[in-house]
N, CA, C and O atoms as a printed pandas DataFrame, in Angstrom:
     atom_number atom_name residue_name chain_id  residue_number  x_coord  y_coord  z_coord
0              1         N          MET        A               1    7.906   68.411  -11.710
1              2        CA          MET        A               1    6.910   67.296  -12.868
2              3         C          MET        A               1    8.239   66.964  -14.328
3              4         O          MET        A               1    9.299   67.473  -14.692
4              5         N          LEU        A               2    7.753   66.341  -14.564
5              6        CA          LEU        A               2    9.065   65.777  -15.479
6              7         C          LEU        A               2    8.311   66.035  -17.213
7              8         O          LEU        A               2    7.093   66.184  -17.121
8              9         N          GLY        A               3    8.690   66.084  -18.271
9             10        CA          GLY        A               3    8.289   66.415  -19.122
10            11         C          GLY        A               3    8.231   65.063  -19.694
11            12         O          GLY        A               3    8.760   64.176  -19.024
12            13         N          SER        A               4    7.702   64.757  -20.777
13            14        CA          SER        A               4    7.464   64.123  -21.886
14            15         C          SER        A               4    9.456   64.196  -22.877
15            16         O          SER        A               4   10.112   63.584  -23.720
16            17         N          ALA        A               5    9.500   64.774  -22.432
17            18        CA          ALA        A               5   11.618   65.238  -22.909
18            19         C          ALA        A               5   11.754   64.575  -21.910
19            20         O          ALA        A               5   12.969   64.769  -21.949
20            21         N          ASN        A               6   11.614   63.834  -20.852
21            22        CA          ASN        A               6   12.246   63.552  -19.606
22            23         C          ASN        A               6   12.314   61.951  -19.270
23            24         O          ASN        A               6   13.155   61.341  -18.610
24            25         N          ARG        A               7   10.929   61.387  -20.071
25            26        CA          ARG        A               7   10.654   60.284  -19.689
26            27         C          ARG        A               7   11.484   58.740  -20.317
27            28         O          ARG        A               7   12.418   59.209  -20.967
28            29         N          ALA        A               8   11.574   57.298  -20.417
29            30        CA          ALA        A               8   12.459   56.781  -20.306
30            31         C          ALA        A               8   11.200   55.250  -21.117
31            32         O          ALA        A               8   10.301   54.936  -20.336
32            33         N          PHE        A               9   11.201   54.607  -22.241
33            34        CA          PHE        A               9   10.825   53.499  -22.736
34            35         C          PHE        A               9   11.523   52.353  -22.572
35            36         O          PHE        A               9   12.612   52.215  -23.128
36            37         N          ALA        A              10   11.111   51.613  -21.972
37            38        CA          ALA        A              10   11.409   50.353  -22.313
38            39         C          ALA        A              10   12.152   49.379  -23.016
39            40         O          ALA        A              10   13.005   48.504  -22.867
40            41         N          SER        A              11   10.836   50.397  -24.547
41            42        CA          SER        A              11   11.291   49.613  -25.419
42            43         C          SER        A              11   10.495   50.170  -27.013
43            44         O          SER        A              11    9.331   50.571  -27.017
44            45         N          SER        A              12   11.193   50.114  -28.053
45            46        CA          SER        A              12   11.325   51.411  -29.286
46            47         C          SER        A              12    9.870   51.373  -29.750
47            48         O          SER        A              12    9.483   52.096  -30.668
48            49         N          TRP        A              13    8.937   50.381  -29.000
49            50        CA          TRP        A              13    7.733   50.574  -29.510
50            51         C          TRP        A              13    6.799   51.196  -28.766
51            52         O          TRP        A              13    5.806   51.701  -29.291
52            53         N          GLY        A              14    7.085   51.229  -27.105
53            54        CA          GLY        A              14    6.360   51.822  -26.219
54            55         C          GLY        A              14    6.453   53.091  -27.025
55            56         O          GLY        A              14    5.440   53.750  -27.257
56            57         N          LEU        A              15    8.105   53.588  -27.626
57            58        CA          LEU        A              15    7.999   55.114  -27.444
58            59         C          LEU        A              15    6.960   55.281  -28.948
59            60         O          LEU        A              15    6.327   56.132  -29.574
60            61         N          LYS        A              16    7.156   54.480  -28.964
61            62        CA          LYS        A              16    5.863   54.628  -30.985
62            63         C          LYS        A              16    4.910   55.014  -30.534
63            64         O          LYS        A              16    4.616   56.200  -30.685
64            65         N          VAL        A              17    4.149   54.209  -29.870
65            66        CA          VAL        A              17    3.042   54.373  -29.458
66            67         C          VAL        A              17    2.743   55.716  -29.105
67            68         O          VAL        A              17    1.909   56.483  -29.587
68            69         N          HIS        A              18    3.983   55.955  -27.709
69            70        CA          HIS        A              18    3.512   56.950  -27.267
70            71         C          HIS        A              18    3.607   58.667  -27.749
71            72         O          HIS        A              18    3.181   59.730  -27.297
72            73         N          GLU        A              19    4.194   58.351  -28.597
73            74        CA          GLU        A              19    4.996   59.197  -30.212
74            75         C          GLU        A              19    3.238   59.537  -31.025
75            76         O          GLU        A              19    2.992   60.698  -31.352
76            77         N          ASP        A              20    2.245   58.503  -31.251
77            78        CA          ASP        A              20    1.820   58.393  -32.095
78            79         C          ASP        A              20    0.074   58.965  -31.172
79            80         O          ASP        A              20   -1.059   59.296  -31.523
80            81         N          MET        A              21    0.514   58.861  -30.437
81            82        CA          MET        A              21   -0.928   59.862  -29.498
82            83         C          MET        A              21   -0.720   60.970  -29.251
83            84         O          MET        A              21   -1.458   61.910  -28.956
84            85         N          HIS        A              22    0.675   60.834  -29.416
85            86        CA          HIS        A              22    0.881   62.745  -29.005
86            87         C          HIS        A              22    0.505   63.274  -30.552
87            88         O          HIS        A              22    0.076   64.425  -30.626
88            89         N          GLN        A              23    0.602   62.725  -31.434
89            90        CA          GLN        A              23    0.110   62.972  -32.848
90            91         C          GLN        A              23   -0.921   62.637  -33.684
91            92         O          GLN        A              23   -0.940   62.621  -34.915
92            93         N          GLY        A              24   -2.429   62.170  -32.283
93            94        CA          GLY        A              24   -3.029   61.825  -32.913
94            95         C          GLY        A              24   -3.140   60.641  -33.989
95            96         O          GLY        A              24   -4.000   60.697  -34.867
96            97         N          VAL        A              25   -2.372   59.721  -33.907
97            98        CA          VAL        A              25   -2.312   58.303  -34.502
98            99         C          VAL        A              25   -3.646   57.047  -33.419
99           100         O          VAL        A              25   -3.810   56.767  -32.232
100          101         N          TYR        A              26   -4.110   56.768  -34.375
101          102        CA          TYR        A              26   -5.051   56.168  -33.066
102          103         C          TYR        A              26   -5.347   54.587  -34.382
103          104         O          TYR        A              26   -6.345   54.553  -35.102
104          105         N          PRO        A              27   -4.483   53.710  -34.396
105          106        CA          PRO        A              27   -5.099   53.282  -35.588
106          107         C          PRO        A              27   -5.453   51.547  -34.823
107          108         O          PRO        A              27   -5.294   50.460  -35.378
108          109         N          TYR        A              28   -5.711   51.685  -34.109
109          110        CA          TYR        A              28   -6.644   49.922  -33.958
110          111         C          TYR        A              28   -7.975   51.174  -33.042
111          112         O          TYR        A              28   -7.907   52.036  -32.167
112          113         N          GLN        A              29   -9.145   50.518  -33.986
113          114        CA          GLN        A              29  -10.812   51.167  -33.356
114          115         C          GLN        A              29  -11.482   49.995  -33.073
115          116         O          GLN        A              29  -11.160   48.841  -33.355
116          117         N          CYS        A              30  -12.715   50.527  -32.325
117          118        CA          CYS        A              30  -13.475   49.681  -31.833
118          119         C          CYS        A              30  -14.404   49.081  -32.597
119          120         O          CYS        A              30  -14.842   49.707  -33.563
120          121         N          GLN        A              31  -14.827   47.914  -32.349
121          122        CA          GLN        A              31  -16.035   47.591  -33.540
122          123         C          GLN        A              31  -16.753   47.917  -33.176
123          124         O          GLN        A              31  -17.713   47.910  -33.946
124          125         N          TYR        A              32  -16.996   48.417  -31.949
125          126        CA          TYR        A              32  -18.836   48.819  -31.679
126          127         C          TYR        A              32  -18.771   50.062  -31.692
127          128         O          TYR        A              32  -19.747   50.676  -32.122
128          129         N          CYS        A              33  -17.837   50.644  -31.317
129          130        CA          CYS        A              33  -17.599   52.014  -31.251
130          131         C          CYS        A              33  -16.968   53.380  -31.967
131          132         O          CYS        A              33  -17.013   54.560  -31.617
132          133         N          SER        A              34  -16.312   52.671  -33.208
133          134        CA          SER        A              34  -14.789   52.997  -33.476
134          135         C          SER        A              34  -14.397   54.220  -33.030
135          136         O          SER        A              34  -13.967   55.062  -33.818
136          137         N          LYS        A              35  -14.534   54.509  -31.370
137          138        CA          LYS        A              35  -13.224   54.979  -31.195
138          139         C          LYS        A              35  -11.561   54.437  -31.069
139          140         O          LYS        A              35  -11.172   53.354  -30.632
140          141         N          GLY        A              36  -10.842   55.440  -31.541
141          142        CA          GLY        A              36  -10.052   55.000  -31.855
142          143         C          GLY        A              36   -8.892   54.829  -30.468
143          144         O          GLY        A              36   -9.045   55.222  -29.312
144          145         N          PHE        A              37   -7.685   54.078  -31.101
145          146        CA          PHE        A              37   -6.581   53.233  -29.430
146          147         C          PHE        A              37   -5.133   53.839  -30.343
147          148         O          PHE        A              37   -4.987   54.289  -31.480
148          149         N          SER        A              38   -4.321   53.612  -29.333
149          150        CA          SER        A              38   -3.101   53.937  -30.153
150          151         C          SER        A              38   -2.625   52.328  -30.225
151          152         O          SER        A              38   -2.029   51.975  -31.242
152          153         N          SER        A              39   -2.937   51.116  -28.914
153          154        CA          SER        A              39   -2.051   50.305  -29.183
154          155         C          SER        A              39   -3.152   48.878  -28.460
155          156         O          SER        A              39   -3.716   49.027  -27.376
156          157         N          GLN        A              40   -3.283   47.584  -29.285
157          158        CA          GLN        A              40   -4.381   47.072  -29.211
158          159         C          GLN        A              40   -4.590   46.270  -27.518
159          160         O          GLN        A              40   -5.333   45.320  -27.273
160          161         N          THR        A              41   -3.703   46.992  -26.553
161          162        CA          THR        A              41   -3.636   46.704  -24.750
162          163         C          THR        A              41   -5.006   47.603  -25.050
163          164         O          THR        A              41   -6.164   47.226  -24.866
164          165         N          ASN        A              42   -4.610   48.762  -25.509
165          166        CA          ASN        A              42   -5.119   49.491  -24.860
166          167         C          ASN        A              42   -7.083   49.470  -25.293
167          168         O          ASN        A              42   -8.065   49.810  -24.633
168          169         N          LEU        A              43   -6.946   48.983  -26.488
169          170        CA          LEU        A              43   -7.767   48.669  -27.547
170          171         C          LEU        A              43   -9.275   47.213  -26.497
171          172         O          LEU        A              43  -10.478   46.983  -26.378
172          173         N          ARG        A              44   -7.996   46.772  -26.095
173          174        CA          ARG        A              44   -8.525   45.228  -25.401
174          175         C          ARG        A              44   -9.319   45.947  -23.960
175          176         O          ARG        A              44  -10.418   45.933  -23.406
176          177         N          GLY        A              45   -8.679   46.235  -23.884
177          178        CA          GLY        A              45   -9.159   46.822  -22.217
178          179         C          GLY        A              45  -10.439   47.619  -22.587
179          180         O          GLY        A              45  -11.307   47.465  -21.727
180          181         N          HIS        A              46  -10.676   48.128  -23.234
181          182        CA          HIS        A              46  -11.693   49.271  -23.913
182          183         C          HIS        A              46  -13.132   48.320  -24.143
183          184         O          HIS        A              46  -14.192   48.439  -23.529
184          185         N          LEU        A              47  -12.900   47.653  -24.891
185          186        CA          LEU        A              47  -13.844   46.381  -25.490
186          187         C          LEU        A              47  -14.607   46.044  -24.269
187          188         O          LEU        A              47  -15.767   46.448  -24.359
188          189         N          VAL        A              48  -14.195   45.095  -22.525
189          190        CA          VAL        A              48  -14.306   44.758  -21.809
190          191         C          VAL        A              48  -15.638   45.732  -20.772
191          192         O          VAL        A              48  -16.280   45.388  -19.779
192          193         N          ARG        A              49  -15.619   47.206  -21.686
193          194        CA          ARG        A              49  -16.951   48.218  -21.426
194          195         C          ARG        A              49  -18.528   47.422  -22.181
195          196         O          ARG        A              49  -19.451   46.960  -21.510
196          197         N          HIS        A              50  -18.444   47.459  -23.960
197          198        CA          HIS        A              50  -18.681   46.654  -24.365
198          199         C          HIS        A              50  -19.179   45.510  -24.304
199          200         O          HIS        A              50  -20.360   45.432  -24.644
200          201         N          THR        A              51  -18.404   44.107  -23.813
201          202        CA          THR        A              51  -18.339   43.011  -24.481
202          203         C          THR        A              51  -18.721   42.303  -22.270
203          204         O          THR        A              51  -19.408   41.351  -21.900
204          205         N          GLY        A              52  -17.909   43.314  -21.421
205          206        CA          GLY        A              52  -17.811   42.290  -20.201
206          207         C          GLY        A              52  -17.110   40.940  -19.758
207          208         O          GLY        A              52  -17.162   40.189  -18.784
208          209         N          VAL        A              53  -16.195   41.033  -21.375
209          210        CA          VAL        A              53  -15.196   39.546  -20.743
210          211         C          VAL        A              53  -14.137   40.030  -20.954
211          212         O          VAL        A              53  -13.611   40.488  -21.969
212          213         N          ARG        A              54  -13.709   39.870  -19.551
213          214        CA          ARG        A              54  -12.403   39.802  -19.106
214          215         C          ARG        A              54  -11.294   38.642  -19.224
215          216         O          ARG        A              54  -11.773   37.531  -18.995
216          217         N          GLU        A              55  -10.368   38.643  -19.430
217          218        CA          GLU        A              55   -9.301   37.807  -20.906
218          219         C          GLU        A              55   -8.534   36.810  -19.638
219          220         O          GLU        A              55   -8.347   35.600  -19.769
220          221         N          PHE        A              56   -8.211   37.486  -18.606
221          222        CA          PHE        A              56   -7.457   37.085  -17.413
222          223         C          PHE        A              56   -8.136   36.509  -15.825
223          224         O          PHE        A              56   -8.719   37.215  -15.002
224          225         N          LYS        A              57   -7.904   35.321  -15.742
225          226        CA          LYS        A              57   -8.926   34.639  -14.707
226          227         C          LYS        A              57   -7.830   33.933  -13.601
227          228         O          LYS        A              57   -6.937   33.169  -13.967
228          229         N          CYS        A              58   -7.974   34.180  -12.723
229          230        CA          CYS        A              58   -7.103   33.785  -11.189
230          231         C          CYS        A              58   -7.789   31.774  -11.332
231          232         O          CYS        A              58   -8.886   31.254  -11.536
232          233         N          CYS        A              59   -6.643   31.368  -11.128
233          234        CA          CYS        A              59   -6.363   29.584  -11.040
234          235         C          CYS        A              59   -6.959   29.013   -9.843
235          236         O          CYS        A              59   -7.331   27.866   -9.594
236          237         N          HIS        A              60   -6.963   30.744   -8.746
237          238        CA          HIS        A              60   -7.394   30.305   -7.129
238          239         C          HIS        A              60   -8.980   30.234   -6.995
239          240         O          HIS        A              60   -9.789   29.349   -6.718
240          241         N          CYS        A              61   -9.052   31.826   -7.380
241          242        CA          CYS        A              61  -10.760   32.344   -6.725
242          243         C          CYS        A              61  -11.304   33.129   -7.678
243          244         O          CYS        A              61  -11.965   34.107   -7.329
244          245         N          GLY        A              62  -11.061   32.739   -9.436
245          246        CA          GLY        A              62  -11.787   32.238  -10.183
246          247         C          GLY        A              62  -12.357   34.490  -10.725
247          248         O          GLY        A              62  -13.227   34.840  -11.522
248          249         N          ALA        A              63  -11.187   35.623   -9.670
249          250        CA          ALA        A              63  -11.096   36.448  -10.209
250          251         C          ALA        A              63  -10.621   36.953  -11.639
251          252         O          ALA        A              63   -9.632   36.520  -12.230
252          253         N          GLU        A              64  -11.386   37.824  -12.047
253          254        CA          GLU        A              64  -11.348   38.176  -13.384
254          255         C          GLU        A              64  -10.934   39.433  -13.598
255          256         O          GLU        A              64  -11.407   40.363  -12.944
256          257         N          TYR        A              65   -9.814   39.650  -14.727
257          258        CA          TYR        A              65   -9.086   40.955  -15.076
258          259         C          TYR        A              65   -8.814   40.985  -15.964
259          260         O          TYR        A              65   -8.513   39.934  -16.529
260          261         N          THR        A              66   -8.754   42.199  -16.623
261          262        CA          THR        A              66   -8.509   42.937  -17.950
262          263         C          THR        A              66   -7.456   42.845  -18.589
263          264         O          THR        A              66   -7.477   42.488  -19.766
264          265         N          TYR        A              67   -6.460   43.109  -18.027
265          266        CA          TYR        A              67   -5.186   43.052  -18.424
266          267         C          TYR        A              67   -4.345   41.960  -17.070
267          268         O          TYR        A              67   -4.611   41.573  -15.932
268          269         N          ALA        A              68   -3.252   41.826  -18.056
269          270        CA          ALA        A              68   -2.511   40.449  -17.236
270          271         C          ALA        A              68   -1.630   40.836  -15.987
271          272         O          ALA        A              68   -1.191   40.168  -15.051
272          273         N          ARG        A              69   -1.511   42.578  -16.432
273          274        CA          ARG        A              69   -0.235   42.721  -15.024
274          275         C          ARG        A              69   -1.616   43.066  -13.765
275          276         O          ARG        A              69   -1.345   42.979  -12.568
276          277         N          MET        A              70   -2.652   43.343  -14.099
277          278        CA          MET        A              70   -3.991   43.468  -12.938
278          279         C          MET        A              70   -3.674   41.859  -12.320
279          280         O          MET        A              70   -3.406   41.650  -11.137
280          281         N          LEU        A              71   -3.744   41.045  -13.123
281          282        CA          LEU        A              71   -3.737   39.146  -12.879
282          283         C          LEU        A              71   -2.504   39.053  -11.703
283          284         O          LEU        A              71   -2.714   38.784  -10.520
284          285         N          ARG        A              72   -1.048   39.365  -12.356
285          286        CA          ARG        A              72   -0.425   39.017  -11.546
286          287         C          ARG        A              72   -0.461   39.547  -10.287
287          288         O          ARG        A              72   -0.808   38.888   -9.307
288          289         N          LYS        A              73   -0.008   41.099  -10.232
289          290        CA          LYS        A              73   -0.364   41.863   -8.976
290          291         C          LYS        A              73   -1.015   41.267   -7.968
291          292         O          LYS        A              73   -0.566   41.172   -6.826
292          293         N          HIS        A              74   -2.805   40.565   -8.598
293          294        CA          HIS        A              74   -3.432   40.039   -7.310
294          295         C          HIS        A              74   -2.887   38.496   -6.702
295          296         O          HIS        A              74   -2.651   38.242   -5.520
296          297         N          MET        A              75   -2.758   37.515   -7.930
297          298        CA          MET        A              75   -1.966   36.612   -7.597
298          299         C          MET        A              75   -0.640   37.200   -6.696
299          300         O          MET        A              75   -0.557   36.570   -5.642
300          301         N          ARG        A              76    0.140   37.970   -6.799
301          302        CA          ARG        A              76    1.486   38.364   -5.375
302          303         C          ARG        A              76    0.870   38.825   -4.337
303          304         O          ARG        A              76    1.609   38.722   -3.358
304          305         N          LEU        A              77   -0.615   39.507   -3.959
305          306        CA          LEU        A              77   -0.864   40.077   -3.753
306          307         C          LEU        A              77   -1.571   38.957   -2.819
307          308         O          LEU        A              77   -1.193   38.500   -1.741
308          309         N          THR        A              78   -2.699   38.673   -3.574
309          310        CA          THR        A              78   -3.976   38.066   -2.673
310          311         C          THR        A              78   -3.283   36.167   -2.356
311          312         O          THR        A              78   -3.735   35.525   -1.409
312          313         N          HIS        A              79   -2.352   35.640   -3.173
313          314        CA          HIS        A              79   -2.161   34.632   -3.184
314          315         C          HIS        A              79   -0.704   33.773   -2.744
315          316         O          HIS        A              79   -0.461   32.567   -2.788
316          317         N          ASN        A              80    0.227   35.061   -2.260
317          318        CA          ASN        A              80    1.355   35.075   -2.044
318          319         C          ASN        A              80    2.218   34.324   -3.864
319          320         O          ASN        A              80    3.219   33.618   -3.989
320          321         N          CYS        A              81    1.641   34.670   -4.523
321          322        CA          CYS        A              81    1.973   33.690   -5.553
322          323         C          CYS        A              81    3.669   34.526   -6.608
323          324         O          CYS        A              81    4.176   33.912   -7.546
């Protein structure tokens, strides 16, 4: 099993978020429950628990997703786009 010392990151930002998480730095706070997150993306995913709002909607069938990557996967697998 690879340790974090062997992990590669596509950007310095990704590495910074990862390091902050291990150091307990969570600069993005939920406005509903005050839980902290290491990135805005993680906070946005959490907010769905409180609001039920999913930002990414399929233009073909209306399926809704929390993350753009999940919509892209849906489009590729379901609609061959």
